[in-house]
C-alpha positions in Angstrom: 37.2 -6.0 0.6 34.2 -3.9 0.6 33.3 -2.2 4.2 29.5 -3.8 3.4 31.0 -7.1 3.1 32.3 -7.1 6.9 28.9 -6.2 8.3 27.0 -9.0 9.7 25.8 -7.7 13.1 25.2 -4.3 14.7 28.5 -4.8 16.4 30.1 -4.7 13.2 28.4 -1.6 12.2 29.6 0.2 15.3 33.2 -0.6 14.4 33.0 1.6 11.3 34.8 4.8 12.1 33.0 8.0 10.9 35.3 8.7 8.3 34.2 5.6 6.4 30.7 5.9 6.9 30.3 8.1 3.4 31.9 5.0 1.7 29.8 2.5 3.6 26.7 4.7 2.3 28.0 4.5 -1.2 28.3 0.9 -1.1 24.7 0.2 0.3 23.4 2.2 -2.5 25.1 0.2 -5.0 23.9 -2.9 -3.5 20.5 -1.7 -3.3 20.6 -0.9 -6.8 22.0 -4.2 -8.1 19.3 -5.9 -5.9 16.1 -4.1 -7.1 17.3 -4.0 -10.6 17.3 -8.0 -10.5 13.9 -8.2 -8.9 12.1 -4.9 -8.8 10.9 -3.0 -5.8 11.0 0.2 -4.0 14.1 2.0 -4.7 13.8 5.8 -4.2 12.6 5.7 -0.8 15.4 3.3 0.2 18.0 5.5 -1.3 16.9 8.5 0.3 17.4 7.2 3.7 20.7 5.4 3.7 22.3 7.5 6.1 19.3 8.0 8.3 18.8 4.2 8.6 22.8 3.8 9.3 22.3 6.5 12.1 19.4 4.8 13.6 20.9 1.3 13.5 24.1 2.9 15.3 22.4 4.5 17.9 19.4 2.1 18.9 19.7 -1.7 19.1 16.9 -2.6 17.0 16.7 -6.2 18.3 15.3 -4.7 21.6 14.4 -0.9 21.0 11.5 -0.9 18.7 11.6 0.7 15.1 8.1 1.0 13.3 8.2 2.1 9.7 5.4 3.9 8.0 5.2 2.8 5.2 7.4 -0.2 5.2 8.8 0.2 1.7 11.8 2.0 3.1 13.0 -0.9 5.3 15.4 -2.4 2.5 18.4 -0.5 4.2 17.2 -1.7 7.9 17.1 -5.3 6.6 20.6 -5.2 5.0 22.0 -3.8 8.3 20.2 -6.3 10.5 21.6 -9.6 8.9 19.9 -10.0 5.9 22.3 -8.7 3.4 22.7 -11.8 1.4 19.0 -12.5 1.6 18.3 -9.0 -0.1 19.5 -10.5 -3.3 16.3 -12.8 -3.4 14.0 -9.6 -2.1 10.4 -10.2 -2.9 10.9 -13.5 -4.7 8.9 -16.7 -4.0 10.6 -18.2 -0.7 12.8 -15.1 -0.2 12.6 -12.2 2.1 9.8 -9.8 1.9 9.8 -6.1 0.8 8.1 -4.8 3.9 9.0 -5.2 7.7 8.1 -8.9 8.8 8.7 -9.8 12.5 8.9 -13.6 11.6 11.9 -12.6 9.3 13.9 -11.1 12.4 13.6 -10.0 15.7 14.4 -6.5 14.6 11.4 -6.4 12.5 9.1 -4.7 15.3 5.7 -4.9 13.3 4.3 -5.2 10.1 3.7 -2.3 8.0 2.4 -2.2 4.5 -0.4 0.6 4.6 0.5 4.1 5.7 -0.1 6.5 8.7 -0.3 3.8 11.6 3.3 3.9 13.0 2.5 6.4 15.7 -0.4 4.7 16.9 1.5 1.6 17.1 4.5 2.9 18.7 2.4 4.5 21.3 0.9 1.4 22.2 4.5 -0.3 22.7 5.5 2.7 24.6 2.7 2.3 26.9 3.2 -1.3 27.0 6.8 -0.7 28.2 5.7 1.7 30.8 3.2 -0.8 32.3 6.0 -3.5 32.2 8.4 -1.4 33.7 10.9 -2.5 30.9 13.6 -0.3 29.4 13.9 0.0 25.5 13.1 3.1 23.2 10.4 3.3 20.6 11.0 5.0 17.4 8.4 5.7 14.4 10.0 6.5 11.1 7.3 8.3 9.0 7.5 9.1 5.3 5.9 12.9 5.0 3.5 11.1 2.7 2.0 9.3 5.7 1.1 12.8 7.3 -1.5 13.0 4.4 -3.5 10.1 6.3 -5.8 10.9 9.0 -4.8 8.3 11.2 -1.6 9.7 11.8 -3.0 12.9 13.3 -5.0 10.4 15.8 -2.0 8.9 16.8 0.1 12.2 17.0 -2.7 13.9 19.0 -2.5 10.9 21.7 1.0 10.4 21.8 1.7 14.1 22.1 -0.6 14.3 25.2 0.6 11.3 26.6 4.1 12.2 28.1 5.3 8.8 27.1 9.0 8.7 26.2 9.0 8.2 22.1 10.8 9.4 19.1 8.7 10.1 15.8 11.2 10.9 12.9 9.6 12.7 9.9 11.5 11.6 6.8 10.6 14.8 4.8 11.5 14.4 1.1 8.3 16.3 0.1 7.2 13.0 -1.9 5.1 10.1 -1.1 5.0 8.4 -4.6 4.5 11.8 -6.5 5.0 15.1 -5.0 2.8 15.6 -2.1 -0.3 17.5 -2.0 -2.4 19.6 0.3 -1.9 21.6 3.3 0.4 19.7 5.5 2.7 19.5 2.4 2.5 23.2 2.2 3.2 23.5 6.2 6.1 21.3 6.0 7.8 23.5 3.3 7.3 26.3 5.4 9.0 24.9 8.5 11.8 23.7 6.5 12.9 27.3 5.8 13.0 28.1 9.6 15.7 25.9 11.0 17.8 29.1 12.7 14.9 29.6 14.9 15.1 26.4 16.3 18.8 26.2 16.9 18.3 29.6 18.5 15.8 28.2 20.9 18.1 25.4 22.2 21.0 27.6 22.8 18.9 30.2 24.7 17.2 27.4 26.9 20.9 25.7 27.8 22.1 29.1 28.7 19.0 30.0 30.9 18.8 26.8 32.9 22.6 26.9 33.6 22.6 30.5 35.1 21.6 31.3 38.6 17.5 31.9 38.8 17.4 30.6 35.2 14.4 28.6 35.5 12.3 31.9 36.5 13.9 33.9 33.8 13.4 31.2 31.3 9.5 31.1 32.2 9.2 34.9 31.8 11.1 34.9 28.5 9.5 31.9 27.3 5.8 33.7 27.3 7.4 36.4 25.5 8.8 34.3 23.2 5.6 32.5 22.5 3.9 35.7 21.8 6.8 36.8 19.5 6.7 33.3 17.7 3.1 33.3 17.0 3.4 36.8 15.1 6.6 36.2 13.2 6.7 32.5 12.8 3.3 31.0 13.3 2.7 28.2 15.6 4.6 24.9 15.3 2.0 22.4 14.8 3.9 19.5 16.2 4.9 21.6 19.4 1.0 22.4 20.0 0.3 18.9 20.0 2.8 18.2 22.7 6.0 17.0 20.9 9.4 18.5 21.5 10.2 19.5 18.0 13.7 19.2 16.5 15.0 20.0 13.3 15.0 20.6 10.4 18.1 18.5 10.1 20.0 17.1 7.1 19.0 13.6 6.6 22.4 12.8 4.7 24.7 14.1 7.8 25.2 10.9 9.8 27.3 12.8 12.4 24.6 15.4 12.8 21.8 12.7 13.0 23.3 10.8 15.6 23.9 13.7 17.7 20.0 14.6 17.3 18.9 11.0 17.9 21.2 11.0 20.8 19.6 14.1 22.4 16.0 12.9 21.4 16.6 10.0 23.8 17.7 12.0 26.6 14.4 14.1 26.2 12.2 11.4 27.9 9.3 13.0 26.4 7.3 12.8 23.1 10.0 14.2 20.5 9.5 14.9 16.8 12.5 15.0 14.7 12.3 16.7 11.4 14.8 15.0 8.9 15.2 16.4 5.3 16.1 13.8 2.5 16.4 13.5 -1.1 14.5 10.7 -2.6 16.5 8.6 -4.9 19.8 10.2 -3.7 23.1 8.4 -5.2 21.6 6.9 -8.3 21.1 9.5 -11.0 18.2 7.9 -12.6 16.0 7.8 -9.5 17.2 11.4 -8.4 15.8 12.5 -12.0 12.8 10.2 -11.8 11.9 9.5 -8.1 8.4 8.7 -9.1 9.4 6.0 -11.6 11.8 4.4 -9.1 9.6 4.4 -6.3 8.1 1.1 -7.1 9.9 -0.3 -10.1 10.0 -3.4 -11.9 13.3 -4.8 -13.5 15.6 -2.2 -14.9 19.3 -1.8 -16.4 21.4 -0.6 -13.4 23.9 1.0 -15.7 21.4 3.1 -17.7 18.4 3.1 -15.6 16.2 1.7 -18.5 13.1 0.1 -17.1 12.0 -3.2 -18.6 8.4 -2.5 -20.0 5.7 -4.8 -20.2 2.6 -5.1 -22.4 -0.3 -2.7 -22.0 -2.2 -3.5 -18.5 -5.7 -3.3 -17.3 -4.6 -0.1 -15.5 -3.6 1.6 -18.8 -6.8 0.7 -20.3 -8.8 2.3 -17.6 -6.8 5.4 -17.7 -7.4 5.6 -21.2 -10.9 5.1 -21.5 -11.7 7.3 -18.6 -10.1 10.1 -20.5 -12.1 9.4 -23.5 -15.4 9.3 -21.7 -14.5 12.6 -19.8 -14.0 14.2 -23.3 -17.8 13.8 -23.8 -19.1 14.5 -20.2 -18.0 17.1 -18.1 -19.6 15.6 -15.0 -17.1 12.9 -15.0 -14.4 13.6 -12.4 -11.2 11.3 -11.1 -10.3 11.0 -7.6 -7.1 9.1 -6.3 -5.2 8.7 -3.1 -1.9 9.7 -3.7 -1.8 7.1 -6.6 -2.1 9.6 -9.8 0.6 7.1 -11.6 -0.2 3.9 -10.0 -3.7 4.2 -11.1 -2.6 5.5 -14.7 -4.3 8.9 -14.1 -1.6 11.1 -15.4 -3.2 11.7 -18.8 -6.6 12.6 -17.2 -4.7 15.1 -14.6 -3.0 16.9 -17.6 -6.1 16.9 -19.7 -8.7 17.9 -17.2 -7.0 19.4 -14.2 -10.0 21.0 -12.9 -11.7 17.6 -12.5 -8.8 15.7 -11.2 -8.5 15.3 -7.4 -5.2 13.6 -5.7 -6.3 13.7 -2.0 -3.1 12.4 -0.7 -2.9 9.0 1.3 -6.6 9.5 2.5 -8.6 6.9 1.4 -11.7 7.6 3.7 -11.7 11.1 2.8 -11.6 10.3 -1.2 -14.8 8.4 -0.6 -16.4 10.6 1.6 -15.5 13.6 -1.1 -16.9 11.5 -4.0 -20.2 11.3 -2.0 -20.4 14.8 -1.8 -19.7 15.3 -5.6 -22.0 12.7 -6.4 -24.9 14.2 -4.4 -24.5 17.5 -6.3 -24.9 16.0 -9.6 -21.4 14.9 -10.6 -19.9 11.6 -11.5 -16.8 10.7 -9.4 -14.9 7.6 -10.4 -12.6 7.0 -7.6 -9.7 4.9 -8.4 -8.2 3.0 -5.4 -6.3 -0.4 -5.0 -8.4 -3.0 -3.5 -6.2 -3.5 -0.3 -6.1 0.4 0.2 -9.8 0.5 -0.5 -10.5 -1.7 2.6 -9.4 1.5 4.7 -12.8 3.2 3.4 -15.3 0.9 4.1 -17.1 2.7 6.6 -17.6 5.7 4.0 -18.4 3.6 1.3 -21.4 2.3 3.3 -22.1 5.5 5.2 -21.4 8.3 3.0 -22.3 6.7 -0.5 -24.5 3.7 -0.3 -26.7 4.8 2.3 -28.1 7.8 0.1 -27.6 5.4 -2.9 -25.3 7.9 -4.3 -23.7 7.1 -7.9 -20.2 6.8 -7.2 -18.0 4.4 -9.4 -15.1 2.5 -7.9 -12.4 1.6 -9.8 -10.9 -1.0 -7.7 -7.4 -1.8 -9.0 -5.0 -4.6 -8.2 -7.8 -6.9 -7.4 -6.8 -10.6 -6.5 -3.4 -11.5 -6.2 -0.8 -8.7 -7.0 2.6 -10.7 -6.7 5.8 -9.7 -5.0 4.1 -6.9 -2.6 2.6 -9.9 -0.7 0.3 -10.0 2.2 -0.4 -6.4 2.8 -1.2 -5.6 -0.9 -3.2 -8.5 -2.4 -6.6 -7.7 -3.0 -8.1 -10.8 -1.9 -10.9 -9.4 0.3 -12.8 -7.0 -1.8 -15.1 -9.5 -3.1 -16.4 -10.0 0.4 -16.5 -6.6 1.6 -17.9 -4.9 -1.8 -20.8 -7.7 -1.9 -21.9 -6.7 1.7 -22.7 -3.0 0.9 -26.5 -2.6 0.0 -27.1 -1.5 -3.4 -23.7 -2.0 -4.7 -23.3 -3.4 -8.1 -19.9 -5.2 -8.8 -18.6 -5.8 -12.3 -15.6 -7.8 -13.1 -13.9 -7.5 -16.4 -11.7 -10.6 -17.8 -9.6 -8.3 -20.3 -8.8 -4.8 -21.1 -11.7 -4.7 -23.8 -14.1 -5.7 -21.2 -12.7 -3.1 -18.9 -13.6 -0.3 -21.3 -16.9 -1.6 -21.7 -17.7 -2.0 -18.2 -16.5 1.2 -17.1 -18.9 3.1 -19.5 -21.6 0.8 -18.2 -20.7 1.4 -14.7 -21.1 5.4 -15.5 -24.1 5.4 -17.6 -26.1 2.3 -17.2 -26.0 1.7 -13.5 -27.3 3.5 -10.6 -25.8 4.0 -7.0 -22.5 2.6 -6.0 -20.7 0.5 -8.7 -17.5 -1.2 -8.6 -15.4 -2.4 -11.5 -12.6 -4.6 -10.1 -9.7 -5.5 -12.2 -6.3 -7.3 -11.7 -2.7 -6.0 -12.0 -0.9 -6.7 -15.4 -1.9 -7.9 -18.9 -4.7 -9.8 -20.5 -4.5 -13.5 -20.5 -5.7 -16.1 -23.5 -9.4 -14.9 -23.3 -9.9 -11.9 -25.7 -13.5 -11.8 -26.2 -15.8 -9.3 -24.8 -19.2 -9.5 -23.2 -20.4 -12.5 -24.8 -23.2 -15.0 -23.3 -22.6 -16.2 -19.8 -22.2 -19.7 -21.2 -18.5 -19.5 -22.5 -18.2 -23.2 -23.5 -20.7 -25.9 -23.5 -20.3 -29.2 -21.7 -22.1 -32.1 -20.1 -20.3 -33.4 -17.2 -19.5 -30.6 -15.0 -19.9 -26.6 -14.6 -17.1 -24.3 -14.1 -18.0 -20.7 -12.8 -15.6 -18.0 -12.7 -15.1 -14.3 -13.5 -12.4 -11.7 -13.8 -8.9 -12.8 -14.9 -9.5 -16.2 -13.4 -11.5 -17.4 -16.5 -8.1 -17.9 -18.3 -7.3 -20.8 -15.4 -10.6 -22.1 -16.0 -10.3 -22.5 -19.7 -7.0 -24.0 -19.4 -8.1 -26.5 -16.8 -11.2 -27.3 -19.1 -8.6 -27.9 -21.9 -6.9 -30.3 -19.9 -10.0 -32.3 -18.6 -11.3 -32.8 -22.1 -8.0 -34.9 -22.5 -9.8 -37.1 -19.6 -13.0 -37.1 -21.5 -14.7 -34.8 -19.2 -16.7 -31.8 -21.0 -16.8 -28.7 -18.7 -19.3 -26.2 -19.2 -17.8 -22.7 -18.4 -19.9 -20.0 -17.1 -18.2 -16.7 -16.8 -19.8 -14.0 -14.7 -19.3 -10.4 -15.6 -21.3 -9.3 -12.5 -21.0 -10.8 -9.2 -23.2 -8.6 -7.5 -26.3 -8.5 -7.6 -25.7 -12.1 -8.8 -27.9 -13.5 -11.7 -28.4 -17.2 -10.9 -30.2 -18.0 -13.9 -27.2 -19.4 -16.4 -25.7 -21.3 -13.2 -28.9 -23.0 -12.2 -29.5 -24.1 -15.6 -26.0 -25.4 -16.3 -26.0 -27.0 -12.7 -29.1 -28.9 -13.7 -27.5 -30.3 -17.1 -24.4 -31.4 -15.5 -25.1 -32.1 -11.7 -21.6 -30.9 -10.5 -20.5 -27.2 -9.9 -17.2 -26.0 -9.3 -16.6 -22.3 -8.6 -12.8 -20.7 -9.1 -11.9 -17.6 -7.4 -8.9 -15.7 -6.4 -10.3 -14.2 -3.3 -10.4 -15.3 0.5 -12.8 -17.9 1.1 -15.0 -16.0 3.8 -17.4 -13.6 1.7 -16.3 -15.7 -1.6 -18.9 -15.7 -4.3 -19.2 -19.4 -3.9 -20.8 -19.1 -0.5 -23.8 -17.1 -1.9 -23.9 -19.3 -5.0 -23.9 -22.7 -3.2 -26.6 -21.5 -0.9 -28.9 -20.2 -3.8 -28.5 -23.6 -5.5 -29.5 -25.3 -2.2 -32.4 -22.9 -1.9 -33.5 -23.8 -5.4 -33.2 -27.6 -4.7 -30.0 -28.7 -6.4 -28.6 -31.7 -4.6 -25.5 -32.4 -7.0 -21.9 -31.7 -6.2 -20.6 -28.3 -5.2 -17.2 -27.6 -4.5 -15.0 -24.2 -4.5 -11.4 -23.3 -4.8 -10.2 -20.1 -3.5 -7.3 -18.6 -1.8 -8.5 -19.8 1.7 -8.6 -18.2 5.1 -4.8 -16.9 4.9 -2.9 -13.9 4.3 -1.0 -15.2 0.8 2.5 -14.5 1.0 4.7 -12.8 -1.6 6.0 -14.3 -5.0 5.0 -14.0 -8.8 1.5 -14.5 -9.5 1.8 -18.0 -11.4 3.7 -19.1 -8.3 0.9 -18.2 -5.9 -1.6 -19.4 -7.9 0.4 -22.9 -7.9 0.4 -22.3 -4.1 -3.2 -22.0 -3.7 -4.1 -24.9 -6.0 -5.4 -22.2 -8.4 -3.4 -22.9 -11.6 -4.9 -24.8 -14.4 -3.0 -28.4 -13.6 -4.2 -28.3 -9.9 -7.6 -27.2 -10.8 -7.8 -30.3 -13.2 -6.4 -32.5 -11.0 -8.9 -31.4 -7.9 -12.1 -31.3 -10.3 -11.0 -35.0 -11.4 -10.4 -36.1 -7.8 -13.9 -34.6 -6.5 -15.8 -36.2 -9.3 -14.0 -39.7 -8.7 -14.9 -39.5 -5.0 -18.6 -39.6 -5.8 
């Protein structure tokens, strides 16, 4: 029997002796590869923190102690060791466990984590709650070093370091977020990785001095001299200057050493930062060689590491078209927030490195910087996933729209994105983009339209422009930028946009079998809204149905129905969207069925509404 098969609780883990821990870690890695190869997921980051997670779970009781992940995609080993080993085989599938921490799954999941850089802030809140409640538990924030490219991390570190609250920040430093980290903090971490001997000497001296007669007095004098020496030789340790007791760097693949360091951190009763060095993808050669490919990967052959490839995606079309346009216009720049590969900007970065800017996990900074580029006459194209662009709403408003600057936002992963679930669905951008004065929002329904709309956004529009497009491939609709009336009918009007036009077409085909002829209005632009085609169709059919894969609040249907009512329309109006919920994880088709947005559900719903008068 494998060691992994014997672990069903923390007590089982504690019974594993040190001489068998390496075997256990090897079995965990093998199990992770098998699970992720079947369902896809975040592999490299989890392979890199196997020993670290084992050490944490041995030293802390995460059912009571609070472990915060930043970002949560590195929680697979934690889930495996906290009673969800069997469930991991259905990771990220509809009805299965999530790929991110989820408190409703287990009391060991302290908090939801899908966006980066918030763990220290949350940890400090929990630590302060513990103090105010006079309770006794430990609080640990586990950060990937990529999270330190986000400004929120520093807001949390600044407050936590000054708070004197006992908490432990573990910096998992593998020199990568998805692709290699960029910026000043990456360079700084590289510097202090080379100085572990200094910090070891510091610990030895402190122990010796405080154990000698008059040691505290001697220690304080030497401490002042040492600080002067350190500033001239090693420079200031950033984390210590913020109020943290710095420990490390330490190998993240030495469980015995990690447990020792974690135990010491617990005993300090102050803010501690433990710097841990890990190798992303460790133990699985394909992931070691290509950690970026296996960061977030689809299904693959676990024996060879060969990844199953799908057809060309919207994202591919965006990257190719941007390179083509930039060849003829040196004003065009590309900006991304640690998603060079995810946004298909590899080719742009290689072809035009001087016009490519990866700012790290710093969406707000990306947008404000783009405002500066635009103000000085360049044309920045900011490619950010819909769910992450939420974090830059204020910057879009204040640093772009207020001056009506021409910044193009490539809003990737709009609508449902599938297995990543609640934290990653792009269900809110329709609402928040359309609130911004002067914003134009274009919605391509296939890759060819995306290419044309990107060119239109750059050259035909003024002010801020968003081109929102989904994850994945084209549907059945393959035409391009035709008339808004996609199909004529007399009994009802279906209004939709983007990739949802495919469900509208399929639903209309089903309705035709019941002798209901649906007129389909396809909107290429949802802001500002052109009501002319909708009003003309509504007047003809007397019934308008709007289909969207976005949240109900802020949906296009709200503005559209209000405009129809203001124009005197008194026919039927009904909308189907994602509702007022955070949609869970599963395949896109499964989630469309769950929310009643697949063609069959839509046809049944429309038939029922019409039948009920």
